[in-house]
N, CA, C and O atoms as a GROMACS GRO file, in nm:
protein
  612
    1MET      N    1  -0.773  12.462  17.104
    1MET     CA    2  -0.644  12.394  17.113
    1MET      C    3  -0.647  12.304  17.236
    1MET      O    4  -0.696  12.344  17.342
    2GLU      N    5  -0.594  12.185  17.222
    2GLU     CA    6  -0.594  12.089  17.332
    2GLU      C    7  -0.508  12.134  17.448
    2GLU      O    8  -0.397  12.184  17.429
    3LEU      N    9  -0.560  12.115  17.567
    3LEU     CA   10  -0.489  12.155  17.688
    3LEU      C   11  -0.358  12.077  17.701
    3LEU      O   12  -0.257  12.133  17.743
    4ASP      N   13  -0.359  11.949  17.667
    4ASP     CA   14  -0.236  11.868  17.676
    4ASP      C   15  -0.125  11.925  17.588
    4ASP      O   16  -0.008  11.925  17.627
    5LEU      N   17  -0.162  11.973  17.470
    5LEU     CA   18  -0.062  12.032  17.380
    5LEU      C   19  -0.008  12.162  17.438
    5LEU      O   20   0.112  12.188  17.430
    6LEU      N   21  -0.094  12.243  17.495
    6LEU     CA   22  -0.050  12.369  17.555
    6LEU      C   23   0.048  12.344  17.670
    6LEU      O   24   0.147  12.417  17.685
    7ILE      N   25   0.020  12.243  17.750
    7ILE     CA   26   0.110  12.206  17.860
    7ILE      C   27   0.243  12.156  17.804
    7ILE      O   28   0.350  12.194  17.853
    8LYS      N   29   0.237  12.071  17.700
    8LYS     CA   30   0.360  12.019  17.637
    8LYS      C   31   0.446  12.134  17.585
    8LYS      O   32   0.568  12.131  17.600
    9GLN      N   33   0.382  12.233  17.524
    9GLN     CA   34   0.458  12.346  17.470
    9GLN      C   35   0.534  12.418  17.581
    9GLN      O   36   0.651  12.453  17.563
   10GLU      N   37   0.470  12.439  17.694
   10GLU     CA   38   0.536  12.507  17.804
   10GLU      C   39   0.650  12.423  17.863
   10GLU      O   40   0.751  12.478  17.906
   11GLU      N   41   0.634  12.293  17.864
   11GLU     CA   42   0.738  12.205  17.915
   11GLU      C   43   0.855  12.192  17.818
   11GLU      O   44   0.968  12.169  17.860
   12THR      N   45   0.828  12.207  17.689
   12THR     CA   46   0.929  12.188  17.584
   12THR      C   47   1.007  12.315  17.552
   12THR      O   48   1.127  12.310  17.529
   13LEU      N   49   0.939  12.427  17.551
   13LEU     CA   50   1.000  12.553  17.508
   13LEU      C   51   1.062  12.625  17.627
   13LEU      O   52   1.009  12.725  17.677
   14VAL      N   53   1.176  12.572  17.670
   14VAL     CA   54   1.248  12.622  17.788
   14VAL      C   55   1.388  12.661  17.743
   14VAL      O   56   1.454  12.589  17.668
   15PHE      N   57   1.433  12.776  17.790
   15PHE     CA   58   1.564  12.829  17.752
   15PHE      C   59   1.672  12.785  17.851
   15PHE      O   60   1.646  12.771  17.970
   16ASP      N   61   1.793  12.764  17.800
   16ASP     CA   62   1.908  12.743  17.887
   16ASP      C   63   1.947  12.875  17.952
   16ASP      O   64   1.990  12.879  18.067
   17ARG      N   65   1.932  12.985  17.875
   17ARG     CA   66   1.961  13.120  17.923
   17ARG      C   67   1.878  13.216  17.840
   17ARG      O   68   1.837  13.184  17.728
   18PHE      N   69   1.854  13.333  17.896
   18PHE     CA   70   1.777  13.434  17.823
   18PHE      C   71   1.827  13.571  17.865
   18PHE      O   72   1.830  13.603  17.984
   19ASP      N   73   1.865  13.653  17.767
   19ASP     CA   74   1.914  13.788  17.797
   19ASP      C   75   1.865  13.884  17.688
   19ASP      O   76   1.784  13.846  17.604
   20GLU      N   77   1.915  14.004  17.689
   20GLU     CA   78   1.873  14.105  17.593
   20GLU      C   79   1.901  14.062  17.449
   20GLU      O   80   1.820  14.089  17.359
   21ASP      N   81   2.013  13.996  17.426
   21ASP     CA   82   2.045  13.950  17.291
   21ASP      C   83   1.945  13.843  17.245
   21ASP      O   84   1.905  13.841  17.129
   22THR      N   85   1.907  13.756  17.336
   22THR     CA   86   1.807  13.654  17.304
   22THR      C   87   1.675  13.719  17.269
   22THR      O   88   1.609  13.681  17.172
   23ALA      N   89   1.635  13.818  17.348
   23ALA     CA   90   1.510  13.890  17.322
   23ALA      C   91   1.513  13.954  17.184
   23ALA      O   92   1.416  13.948  17.109
   24TRP      N   93   1.626  14.016  17.150
   24TRP     CA   94   1.640  14.078  17.018
   24TRP      C   95   1.628  13.975  16.907
   24TRP      O   96   1.556  13.996  16.809
   25ASP      N   97   1.698  13.862  16.922
   25ASP     CA   98   1.695  13.757  16.820
   25ASP      C   99   1.552  13.706  16.798
   25ASP      O  100   1.507  13.694  16.684
   26ILE      N  101   1.483  13.676  16.906
   26ILE     CA  102   1.347  13.624  16.895
   26ILE      C  103   1.253  13.732  16.842
   26ILE      O  104   1.169  13.705  16.757
   27GLY      N  105   1.267  13.852  16.894
   27GLY     CA  106   1.182  13.962  16.848
   27GLY      C  107   1.196  13.987  16.700
   27GLY      O  108   1.095  14.004  16.630
   28THR      N  109   1.318  13.990  16.650
   28THR     CA  110   1.338  14.016  16.507
   28THR      C  111   1.288  13.899  16.422
   28THR      O  112   1.240  13.919  16.311
   29LYS      N  113   1.299  13.776  16.474
   29LYS     CA  114   1.243  13.661  16.402
   29LYS      C  115   1.090  13.672  16.396
   29LYS      O  116   1.030  13.643  16.292
   30LEU      N  117   1.028  13.712  16.506
   30LEU     CA  118   0.882  13.732  16.506
   30LEU      C  119   0.842  13.841  16.407
   30LEU      O  120   0.742  13.827  16.337
   31VAL      N  121   0.918  13.950  16.402
   31VAL     CA  122   0.890  14.057  16.306
   31VAL      C  123   0.900  14.002  16.164
   31VAL      O  124   0.814  14.032  16.081
   32GLY      N  125   1.002  13.922  16.136
   32GLY     CA  126   1.018  13.865  16.003
   32GLY      C  127   0.901  13.777  15.963
   32GLY      O  128   0.852  13.786  15.851
   33VAL      N  129   0.856  13.693  16.055
   33VAL     CA  130   0.740  13.606  16.027
   33VAL      C  131   0.616  13.691  16.005
   33VAL      O  132   0.540  13.669  15.911
   34ALA      N  133   0.595  13.788  16.093
   34ALA     CA  134   0.476  13.873  16.081
   34ALA      C  135   0.477  13.949  15.949
   34ALA      O  136   0.374  13.958  15.882
   35LYS      N  137   0.592  14.003  15.909
   35LYS     CA  138   0.600  14.075  15.781
   35LYS      C  139   0.572  13.981  15.664
   35LYS      O  140   0.505  14.020  15.568
   36SER      N  141   0.624  13.859  15.671
   36SER     CA  142   0.601  13.764  15.561
   36SER      C  143   0.453  13.727  15.548
   36SER      O  144   0.409  13.685  15.441
   37GLN      N  145   0.378  13.744  15.656
   37GLN     CA  146   0.235  13.714  15.655
   37GLN      C  147   0.150  13.842  15.643
   37GLN      O  148   0.027  13.835  15.648
   38ASN      N  149   0.215  13.957  15.627
   38ASN     CA  150   0.146  14.086  15.627
   38ASN      C  151   0.056  14.099  15.749
   38ASN      O  152  -0.056  14.150  15.740
   39ALA      N  153   0.106  14.054  15.862
   39ALA     CA  154   0.029  14.055  15.987
   39ALA      C  155   0.047  14.189  16.059
   39ALA      O  156   0.159  14.228  16.090
   40ALA      N  157  -0.062  14.256  16.084
   40ALA     CA  158  -0.061  14.384  16.156
   40ALA      C  159  -0.064  14.354  16.305
   40ALA      O  160  -0.170  14.351  16.367
   41VAL      N  161   0.054  14.332  16.363
   41VAL     CA  162   0.062  14.291  16.503
   41VAL      C  163   0.158  14.379  16.582
   41VAL      O  164   0.244  14.447  16.527
   42ALA      N  165   0.139  14.374  16.712
   42ALA     CA  166   0.236  14.429  16.806
   42ALA      C  167   0.310  14.309  16.865
   42ALA      O  168   0.250  14.206  16.894
   43ILE      N  169   0.440  14.324  16.882
   43ILE     CA  170   0.525  14.218  16.939
   43ILE      C  171   0.595  14.278  17.060
   43ILE      O  172   0.654  14.386  17.052
   44ASN      N  173   0.589  14.206  17.171
   44ASN     CA  174   0.647  14.258  17.294
   44ASN      C  175   0.715  14.146  17.370
   44ASN      O  176   0.658  14.037  17.386
   45ILE      N  177   0.835  14.171  17.416
   45ILE     CA  178   0.908  14.077  17.502
   45ILE      C  179   0.947  14.155  17.625
   45ILE      O  180   1.015  14.258  17.616
   46ARG      N  181   0.904  14.106  17.744
   46ARG     CA  182   0.927  14.183  17.866
   46ARG      C  183   0.950  14.093  17.986
   46ARG      O  184   0.911  13.976  17.989
   47THR      N  185   1.014  14.151  18.084
   47THR     CA  186   1.025  14.091  18.217
   47THR      C  187   0.923  14.166  18.304
   47THR      O  188   0.856  14.256  18.254
   48PRO      N  189   0.911  14.131  18.431
   48PRO     CA  190   0.814  14.204  18.513
   48PRO      C  191   0.841  14.354  18.525
   48PRO      O  192   0.750  14.432  18.550
   49ASP      N  193   0.967  14.394  18.506
   49ASP     CA  194   0.998  14.535  18.530
   49ASP      C  195   1.059  14.611  18.412
   49ASP      O  196   1.094  14.728  18.427
   50ARG      N  197   1.071  14.546  18.294
   50ARG     CA  198   1.123  14.622  18.180
   50ARG      C  199   1.091  14.555  18.047
   50ARG      O  200   1.073  14.434  18.039
   51THR      N  201   1.086  14.637  17.945
   51THR     CA  202   1.064  14.590  17.809
   51THR      C  203   1.199  14.560  17.745
   51THR      O  204   1.289  14.644  17.747
   52LEU      N  205   1.212  14.440  17.689
   52LEU     CA  206   1.336  14.400  17.622
   52LEU      C  207   1.327  14.417  17.470
   52LEU      O  208   1.428  14.436  17.403
   53PHE      N  209   1.204  14.409  17.417
   53PHE     CA  210   1.184  14.423  17.272
   53PHE      C  211   1.039  14.465  17.250
   53PHE      O  212   0.948  14.416  17.315
   54HIS      N  213   1.021  14.558  17.156
   54HIS     CA  214   0.885  14.596  17.118
   54HIS      C  215   0.884  14.642  16.974
   54HIS      O  216   0.973  14.715  16.930
   55ALA      N  217   0.783  14.598  16.901
   55ALA     CA  218   0.763  14.644  16.763
   55ALA      C  219   0.614  14.645  16.734
   55ALA      O  220   0.540  14.554  16.772
   56SER      N  221   0.570  14.749  16.665
   56SER     CA  222   0.434  14.756  16.613
   56SER      C  223   0.446  14.763  16.462
   56SER      O  224   0.502  14.858  16.407
   57LEU      N  225   0.392  14.662  16.394
   57LEU     CA  226   0.404  14.655  16.250
   57LEU      C  227   0.296  14.739  16.182
   57LEU      O  228   0.196  14.774  16.244
   58PRO      N  229   0.316  14.773  16.055
   58PRO     CA  230   0.217  14.854  15.983
   58PRO      C  231   0.078  14.793  15.996
   58PRO      O  232   0.057  14.674  15.974
   59GLY      N  233  -0.017  14.879  16.032
   59GLY     CA  234  -0.155  14.836  16.048
   59GLY      C  235  -0.193  14.800  16.190
   59GLY      O  236  -0.311  14.792  16.223
   60ALA      N  237  -0.093  14.778  16.275
   60ALA     CA  238  -0.123  14.748  16.416
   60ALA      C  239  -0.182  14.873  16.479
   60ALA      O  240  -0.146  14.985  16.444
   61LYS      N  241  -0.272  14.852  16.573
   61LYS     CA  242  -0.341  14.963  16.638
   61LYS      C  243  -0.292  14.978  16.782
   61LYS      O  244  -0.235  14.884  16.838
   62PRO      N  245  -0.314  15.094  16.843
   62PRO     CA  246  -0.279  15.109  16.984
   62PRO      C  247  -0.346  15.003  17.072
   62PRO      O  248  -0.291  14.962  17.174
   63ALA      N  249  -0.464  14.958  17.032
   63ALA     CA  250  -0.532  14.852  17.108
   63ALA      C  251  -0.448  14.724  17.113
   63ALA      O  252  -0.454  14.651  17.212
   64ASN      N  253  -0.371  14.696  17.008
   64ASN     CA  254  -0.286  14.577  17.008
   64ASN      C  255  -0.180  14.584  17.117
   64ASN      O  256  -0.148  14.484  17.180
   65ASP      N  257  -0.126  14.704  17.139
   65ASP     CA  258  -0.029  14.723  17.248
   65ASP      C  259  -0.097  14.699  17.384
   65ASP      O  260  -0.040  14.637  17.473
   66ALA      N  261  -0.219  14.750  17.398
   66ALA     CA  262  -0.292  14.731  17.524
   66ALA      C  263  -0.323  14.584  17.548
   66ALA      O  264  -0.309  14.535  17.660
   67TRP      N  265  -0.365  14.513  17.443
   67TRP     CA  266  -0.391  14.370  17.456
   67TRP      C  267  -0.261  14.295  17.491
   67TRP      O  268  -0.263  14.204  17.574
   68ALA      N  269  -0.151  14.332  17.429
   68ALA     CA  270  -0.022  14.267  17.459
   68ALA      C  271   0.013  14.286  17.607
   68ALA      O  272   0.058  14.192  17.673
   69GLN      N  273  -0.008  14.405  17.657
   69GLN     CA  274   0.020  14.433  17.798
   69GLN      C  275  -0.066  14.345  17.889
   69GLN      O  276  -0.016  14.285  17.984
   70ARG      N  277  -0.196  14.337  17.859
   70ARG     CA  278  -0.287  14.261  17.943
   70ARG      C  279  -0.258  14.111  17.937
   70ARG      O  280  -0.265  14.042  18.038
   71LYS      N  281  -0.225  14.059  17.817
   71LYS     CA  282  -0.193  13.917  17.804
   71LYS      C  283  -0.062  13.884  17.877
   71LYS      O  284  -0.053  13.782  17.946
   72SER      N  285   0.038  13.970  17.863
   72SER     CA  286   0.165  13.943  17.931
   72SER      C  287   0.151  13.960  18.082
   72SER      O  288   0.220  13.891  18.158
   73ASN      N  289   0.064  14.050  18.127
   73ASN     CA  290   0.038  14.060  18.271
   73ASN      C  291  -0.011  13.927  18.326
   73ASN      O  292   0.029  13.886  18.436
   74LEU      N  293  -0.098  13.859  18.251
   74LEU     CA  294  -0.150  13.729  18.296
   74LEU      C  295  -0.038  13.625  18.303
   74LEU      O  296  -0.030  13.549  18.399
   75VAL      N  297   0.046  13.622  18.200
   75VAL     CA  298   0.158  13.527  18.199
   75VAL      C  299   0.250  13.550  18.320
   75VAL      O  300   0.291  13.454  18.386
   76LEU      N  301   0.281  13.675  18.347
   76LEU     CA  302   0.371  13.705  18.458
   76LEU      C  303   0.307  13.676  18.594
   76LEU      O  304   0.377  13.649  18.691
   77ARG      N  305   0.175  13.682  18.600
   77ARG     CA  306   0.104  13.650  18.725
   77ARG      C  307   0.088  13.500  18.746
   77ARG      O  308   0.106  13.450  18.857
   78GLU      N  309   0.054  13.429  18.639
   78GLU     CA  310   0.017  13.286  18.650
   78GLU      C  311   0.127  13.189  18.606
   78GLU      O  312   0.117  13.069  18.630
   79HIS      N  313   0.232  13.240  18.542
   79HIS     CA  314   0.345  13.158  18.496
   79HIS      C  315   0.302  13.048  18.400
   79HIS      O  316   0.356  12.937  18.402
   80GLN      N  317   0.204  13.079  18.316
   80GLN     CA  318   0.165  12.989  18.208
   80GLN      C  319   0.114  13.075  18.094
   80GLN      O  320   0.084  13.193  18.112
   81SER      N  321   0.103  13.015  17.976
   81SER     CA  322   0.062  13.093  17.860
   81SER      C  323  -0.080  13.145  17.878
   81SER      O  324  -0.162  13.084  17.946
   82SER      N  325  -0.105  13.260  17.817
   82SER     CA  326  -0.240  13.317  17.824
   82SER      C  327  -0.340  13.224  17.756
   82SER      O  328  -0.455  13.217  17.797
   83MET      N  329  -0.297  13.152  17.653
   83MET     CA  330  -0.383  13.056  17.583
   83MET      C  331  -0.421  12.941  17.676
   83MET      O  332  -0.538  12.902  17.683
   84ARG      N  333  -0.323  12.888  17.747
   84ARG     CA  334  -0.349  12.777  17.839
   84ARG      C  335  -0.440  12.821  17.953
   84ARG      O  336  -0.534  12.750  17.988
   85PHE      N  337  -0.412  12.937  18.012
   85PHE     CA  338  -0.493  12.982  18.124
   85PHE      C  339  -0.638  12.999  18.081
   85PHE      O  340  -0.730  12.959  18.153
   86GLY      N  341  -0.659  13.059  17.964
   86GLY     CA  342  -0.794  13.076  17.911
   86GLY      C  343  -0.862  12.944  17.884
   86GLY      O  344  -0.980  12.927  17.913
   87ALA      N  345  -0.787  12.848  17.827
   87ALA     CA  346  -0.844  12.716  17.798
   87ALA      C  347  -0.884  12.645  17.926
   87ALA      O  348  -0.989  12.580  17.932
   88GLU      N  349  -0.801  12.656  18.029
   88GLU     CA  350  -0.834  12.593  18.158
   88GLU      C  351  -0.958  12.656  18.219
   88GLU      O  352  -1.044  12.586  18.273
   89LEU      N  353  -0.969  12.789  18.211
   89LEU     CA  354  -1.088  12.857  18.263
   89LEU      C  355  -1.213  12.810  18.190
   89LEU      O  356  -1.313  12.776  18.254
   90ARG      N  357  -1.209  12.809  18.057
   90ARG     CA  358  -1.326  12.768  17.980
   90ARG      C  359  -1.364  12.624  18.010
   90ARG      O  360  -1.483  12.591  18.017
   91ALA      N  361  -1.264  12.536  18.027
   91ALA     CA  362  -1.292  12.396  18.059
   91ALA      C  363  -1.365  12.382  18.193
   91ALA      O  364  -1.443  12.288  18.213
   92GLN      N  365  -1.340  12.475  18.283
   92GLN     CA  366  -1.405  12.475  18.415
   92GLN      C  367  -1.534  12.557  18.416
   92GLN      O  368  -1.604  12.564  18.517
   93GLY      N  369  -1.566  12.620  18.302
   93GLY     CA  370  -1.683  12.706  18.295
   93GLY      C  371  -1.668  12.833  18.378
   93GLY      O  372  -1.766  12.887  18.429
   94LYS      N  373  -1.543  12.880  18.390
   94LYS     CA  374  -1.515  12.998  18.472
   94LYS      C  375  -1.460  13.112  18.387
   94LYS      O  376  -1.428  13.096  18.269
   95THR      N  377  -1.450  13.228  18.450
   95THR     CA  378  -1.395  13.348  18.386
   95THR      C  379  -1.285  13.405  18.474
   95THR      O  380  -1.263  13.358  18.586
   96LEU      N  381  -1.216  13.504  18.423
   96LEU     CA  382  -1.114  13.572  18.503
   96LEU      C  383  -1.174  13.626  18.633
   96LEU      O  384  -1.111  13.618  18.738
   97ALA      N  385  -1.294  13.681  18.624
   97ALA     CA  386  -1.359  13.738  18.743
   97ALA      C  387  -1.377  13.634  18.853
   97ALA      O  388  -1.371  13.668  18.972
   98ASP      N  389  -1.400  13.509  18.815
   98ASP     CA  390  -1.415  13.402  18.914
   98ASP      C  391  -1.287  13.381  18.994
   98ASP      O  392  -1.291  13.326  19.104
   99HIS      N  393  -1.174  13.425  18.940
   99HIS     CA  394  -1.045  13.415  19.008
   99HIS      C  395  -1.004  13.549  19.071
   99HIS      O  396  -0.892  13.564  19.120
  100GLY      N  397  -1.094  13.645  19.068
  100GLY     CA  398  -1.063  13.776  19.123
  100GLY      C  399  -0.965  13.855  19.038
  100GLY      O  400  -0.895  13.942  19.088
  101ILE      N  401  -0.960  13.823  18.908
  101ILE     CA  402  -0.868  13.888  18.816
  101ILE      C  403  -0.946  13.989  18.731
  101ILE      O  404  -1.047  13.953  18.670
  102ASP      N  405  -0.901  14.113  18.728
  102ASP     CA  406  -0.968  14.221  18.658
  102ASP      C  407  -0.936  14.216  18.508
  102ASP      O  408  -0.819  14.225  18.469
  103PHE      N  409  -1.039  14.203  18.424
  103PHE     CA  410  -1.021  14.196  18.280
  103PHE      C  411  -0.961  14.326  18.224
  103PHE      O  412  -0.905  14.325  18.115
  104ALA      N  413  -0.972  14.435  18.297
  104ALA     CA  414  -0.912  14.561  18.251
  104ALA      C  415  -0.760  14.555  18.251
  104ALA      O  416  -0.695  14.628  18.176
  105ASP      N  417  -0.702  14.468  18.334
  105ASP     CA  418  -0.556  14.458  18.346
  105ASP      C  419  -0.498  14.326  18.294
  105ASP      O  420  -0.377  14.317  18.272
  106TYR      N  421  -0.583  14.226  18.274
  106TYR     CA  422  -0.537  14.093  18.235
  106TYR      C  423  -0.626  14.038  18.124
  106TYR      O  424  -0.746  14.066  18.120
  107ALA      N  425  -0.568  13.960  18.034
  107ALA     CA  426  -0.646  13.899  17.926
  107ALA      C  427  -0.605  13.753  17.911
  107ALA      O  428  -0.487  13.720  17.907
  108ASP      N  429  -0.706  13.666  17.903
  108ASP     CA  430  -0.682  13.522  17.892
  108ASP      C  431  -0.702  13.474  17.748
  108ASP      O  432  -0.756  13.365  17.726
  109HIS      N  433  -0.659  13.554  17.652
  109HIS     CA  434  -0.664  13.519  17.511
  109HIS      C  435  -0.524  13.478  17.467
  109HIS      O  436  -0.426  13.527  17.521
  110GLY      N  437  -0.515  13.390  17.370
  110GLY     CA  438  -0.386  13.343  17.323
  110GLY      C  439  -0.298  13.453  17.269
  110GLY      O  440  -0.346  13.550  17.212
  111GLY      N  441  -0.167  13.436  17.289
  111GLY     CA  442  -0.073  13.530  17.231
  111GLY      C  443   0.036  13.576  17.324
  111GLY      O  444   0.119  13.659  17.285
  112SER      N  445   0.038  13.524  17.447
  112SER     CA  446   0.152  13.554  17.534
  112SER      C  447   0.202  13.424  17.593
  112SER      O  448   0.124  13.340  17.638
  113PHE      N  449   0.334  13.408  17.591
  113PHE     CA  450   0.396  13.281  17.630
  113PHE      C  451   0.507  13.307  17.730
  113PHE      O  452   0.583  13.402  17.716
  114PRO      N  453   0.516  13.223  17.834
  114PRO     CA  454   0.618  13.246  17.936
  114PRO      C  455   0.760  13.220  17.886
  114PRO      O  456   0.785  13.125  17.811
  115ILE      N  457   0.851  13.305  17.929
  115ILE     CA  458   0.994  13.282  17.907
  115ILE      C  459   1.040  13.205  18.031
  115ILE      O  460   1.055  13.260  18.139
  116ARG      N  461   1.062  13.076  18.011
  116ARG     CA  462   1.102  12.989  18.120
  116ARG      C  463   1.248  12.949  18.100
  116ARG      O  464   1.286  12.902  17.992
  117VAL      N  465   1.329  12.968  18.203
  117VAL     CA  466   1.470  12.935  18.197
  117VAL      C  467   1.496  12.816  18.290
  117VAL      O  468   1.451  12.815  18.405
  118LYS      N  469   1.570  12.717  18.238
  118LYS     CA  470   1.603  12.600  18.320
  118LYS      C  471   1.667  12.644  18.451
  118LYS      O  472   1.764  12.720  18.451
  119GLY      N  473   1.612  12.597  18.561
  119GLY     CA  474   1.665  12.630  18.692
  119GLY      C  475   1.629  12.768  18.742
  119GLY      O  476   1.666  12.805  18.854
  120GLY      N  477   1.556  12.846  18.660
  120GLY     CA  478   1.524  12.983  18.699
  120GLY      C  479   1.377  13.017  18.695
  120GLY      O  480   1.336  13.123  18.742
  121GLY      N  481   1.296  12.928  18.641
  121GLY     CA  482   1.154  12.953  18.634
  121GLY      C  483   1.117  13.055  18.529
  121GLY      O  484   1.194  13.081  18.436
  122VAL      N  485   1.000  13.114  18.543
  122VAL     CA  486   0.948  13.212  18.447
  122VAL      C  487   1.008  13.349  18.480
  122VAL      O  488   0.996  13.399  18.592
  123ILE      N  489   1.074  13.407  18.380
  123ILE     CA  490   1.139  13.538  18.400
  123ILE      C  491   1.078  13.648  18.314
  123ILE      O  492   1.114  13.764  18.329
  124GLY      N  493   0.984  13.612  18.225
  124GLY     CA  494   0.927  13.712  18.137
  124GLY      C  495   0.819  13.653  18.049
  124GLY      O  496   0.773  13.540  18.070
  125ALA      N  497   0.779  13.732  17.949
  125ALA     CA  498   0.673  13.692  17.858
  125ALA      C  499   0.704  13.741  17.717
  125ALA      O  500   0.757  13.851  17.698
  126ILE      N  501   0.670  13.657  17.619
  126ILE     CA  502   0.679  13.691  17.477
  126ILE      C  503   0.536  13.701  17.427
  126ILE      O  504   0.457  13.608  17.443
  127THR      N  505   0.502  13.815  17.366
  127THR     CA  506   0.363  13.838  17.330
  127THR      C  507   0.349  13.887  17.187
  127THR      O  508   0.428  13.969  17.139
  128VAL      N  509   0.246  13.836  17.119
  128VAL     CA  510   0.205  13.883  16.988
  128VAL      C  511   0.057  13.916  16.999
  128VAL      O  512  -0.020  13.839  17.056
  129SER      N  513   0.017  14.031  16.945
  129SER     CA  514  -0.122  14.072  16.951
  129SER      C  515  -0.165  14.138  16.822
  129SER      O  516  -0.100  14.230  16.772
  130GLY      N  517  -0.275  14.091  16.768
  130GLY     CA  518  -0.330  14.151  16.646
  130GLY      C  519  -0.401  14.052  16.557
  130GLY      O  520  -0.480  14.091  16.471
  131LEU      N  521  -0.375  13.924  16.577
  131LEU     CA  522  -0.441  13.818  16.501
  131LEU      C  523  -0.542  13.749  16.592
  131LEU      O  524  -0.565  13.793  16.705
  132ALA      N  525  -0.603  13.643  16.544
  132ALA     CA  526  -0.689  13.561  16.629
  132ALA      C  527  -0.601  13.496  16.736
  132ALA      O  528  -0.482  13.476  16.714
  133SER      N  529  -0.659  13.465  16.850
  133SER     CA  530  -0.584  13.409  16.964
  133SER      C  531  -0.492  13.295  16.924
  133SER      O  532  -0.373  13.296  16.957
  134ALA      N  533  -0.546  13.196  16.854
  134ALA     CA  534  -0.466  13.078  16.818
  134ALA      C  535  -0.353  13.115  16.723
  134ALA      O  536  -0.246  13.054  16.727
  135GLU      N  537  -0.374  13.215  16.637
  135GLU     CA  538  -0.270  13.257  16.544
  135GLU      C  539  -0.160  13.334  16.615
  135GLU      O  540  -0.042  13.314  16.587
  136ASP      N  541  -0.197  13.423  16.707
  136ASP     CA  542  -0.096  13.493  16.788
  136ASP      C  543  -0.009  13.390  16.860
  136ASP      O  544   0.114  13.397  16.856
  137HIS      N  545  -0.075  13.294  16.927
  137HIS     CA  546  -0.004  13.190  17.002
  137HIS      C  547   0.084  13.107  16.908
  137HIS      O  548   0.201  13.082  16.937
  138GLY      N  549   0.028  13.066  16.796
  138GLY     CA  550   0.100  12.982  16.701
  138GLY      C  551   0.225  13.047  16.645
  138GLY      O  552   0.326  12.980  16.624
  139MET      N  553   0.219  13.178  16.621
  139MET     CA  554   0.337  13.248  16.569
  139MET      C  555   0.452  13.238  16.669
  139MET      O  556   0.566  13.215  16.631
  140ILE      N  557   0.421  13.256  16.797
  140ILE     CA  558   0.524  13.246  16.901
  140ILE      C  559   0.578  13.103  16.908
  140ILE      O  560   0.699  13.083  16.913
  141ILE      N  561   0.490  13.005  16.908
  141ILE     CA  562   0.530  12.864  16.918
  141ILE      C  563   0.621  12.827  16.801
  141ILE      O  564   0.723  12.761  16.821
  142ASP      N  565   0.585  12.868  16.681
  142ASP     CA  566   0.667  12.834  16.563
  142ASP      C  567   0.806  12.896  16.573
  142ASP      O  568   0.906  12.829  16.545
  143VAL      N  569   0.814  13.022  16.613
  143VAL     CA  570   0.944  13.090  16.623
  143VAL      C  571   1.028  13.027  16.735
  143VAL      O  572   1.146  13.002  16.716
  144LEU      N  573   0.967  13.003  16.850
  144LEU     CA  574   1.043  12.944  16.961
  144LEU      C  575   1.086  12.801  16.929
  144LEU      O  576   1.197  12.761  16.965
  145SER      N  577   1.002  12.724  16.861
  145SER     CA  578   1.039  12.587  16.824
  145SER      C  579   1.162  12.587  16.735
  145SER      O  580   1.254  12.507  16.754
  146ALA      N  581   1.164  12.678  16.637
  146ALA     CA  582   1.279  12.687  16.547
  146ALA      C  583   1.401  12.737  16.622
  146ALA      O  584   1.511  12.684  16.604
  147PHE      N  585   1.384  12.838  16.705
  147PHE     CA  586   1.496  12.898  16.779
  147PHE      C  587   1.559  12.795  16.874
  147PHE      O  588   1.682  12.786  16.882
  148LEU      N  589   1.475  12.719  16.945
  148LEU     CA  590   1.525  12.622  17.043
  148LEU      C  591   1.553  12.485  16.982
  148LEU      O  592   1.603  12.395  17.049
  149LYS      N  593   1.518  12.472  16.852
  149LYS     CA  594   1.541  12.346  16.779
  149LYS      C  595   1.472  12.227  16.846
  149LYS      O  596   1.531  12.122  16.868
  150VAL      N  597   1.342  12.247  16.877
  150VAL     CA  598   1.259  12.142  16.935
  150VAL      C  599   1.124  12.141  16.862
  150VAL      O  600   1.087  12.239  16.798
  151ASP      N  601   1.052  12.031  16.873
  151ASP     CA  602   0.920  12.020  16.814
  151ASP      C  603   0.816  12.040  16.924
  151ASP      O  604   0.800  11.954  17.011
  152ALA      N  605   0.747  12.152  16.920
  152ALA     CA  606   0.646  12.181  17.022
  152ALA      C  607   0.505  12.178  16.963
  152ALA      O  608   0.410  12.224  17.026
  153ARG      N  609   0.491  12.124  16.845
  153ARG     CA  610   0.360  12.114  16.781
  153ARG      C  611   0.312  11.973  16.796
  153ARG      O  612   0.203  11.940  16.750
   0.00000   0.00000   0.00000
C-alpha cells in the first residue's frame, strides 16, 4: 500500500468527538462487515488505559487477540497506523528492533488505526486482527470512511 495513501487516511479519518457510544457504533459496524465476509477476526477498540469494545468472531483464535494487542500498542506509542509504521520501516530497510521496539509487545502489521480527535490528538486505537495485514487495515478504513462520510481510499 502506498505510503501517501496511508498518510492521507490518517489525515482524513478524524473524529469531531469520540466516546463509548462511538466505540460501540464502530465496533458493531466492524462486526457486521466481518460477519458478512465470514471473517474470523478479533475486533478491539481501546484507549491507553481501557477497552471500549471487543469482539472475537467465530473462528478467531486467541492469537488474534494477542496480535490486536500488539498492533494497538504500536498505534498508541507512535500515533500512526500499524500499517503506515510498518511501511515506513520497510521503505527504510529497518525493523522494529532498529527502533528499540520489542516485537513481543508491538507489531507493525496492518490492522490497527489511530482514533484521532480534532484538537485532541490520538486518544485510542481501532484494531482488526485475523486477516492479511492489508485486509485488516482495509476493513477499518471502509467502516471509518462510511461512518465519517469521507473518502479515504
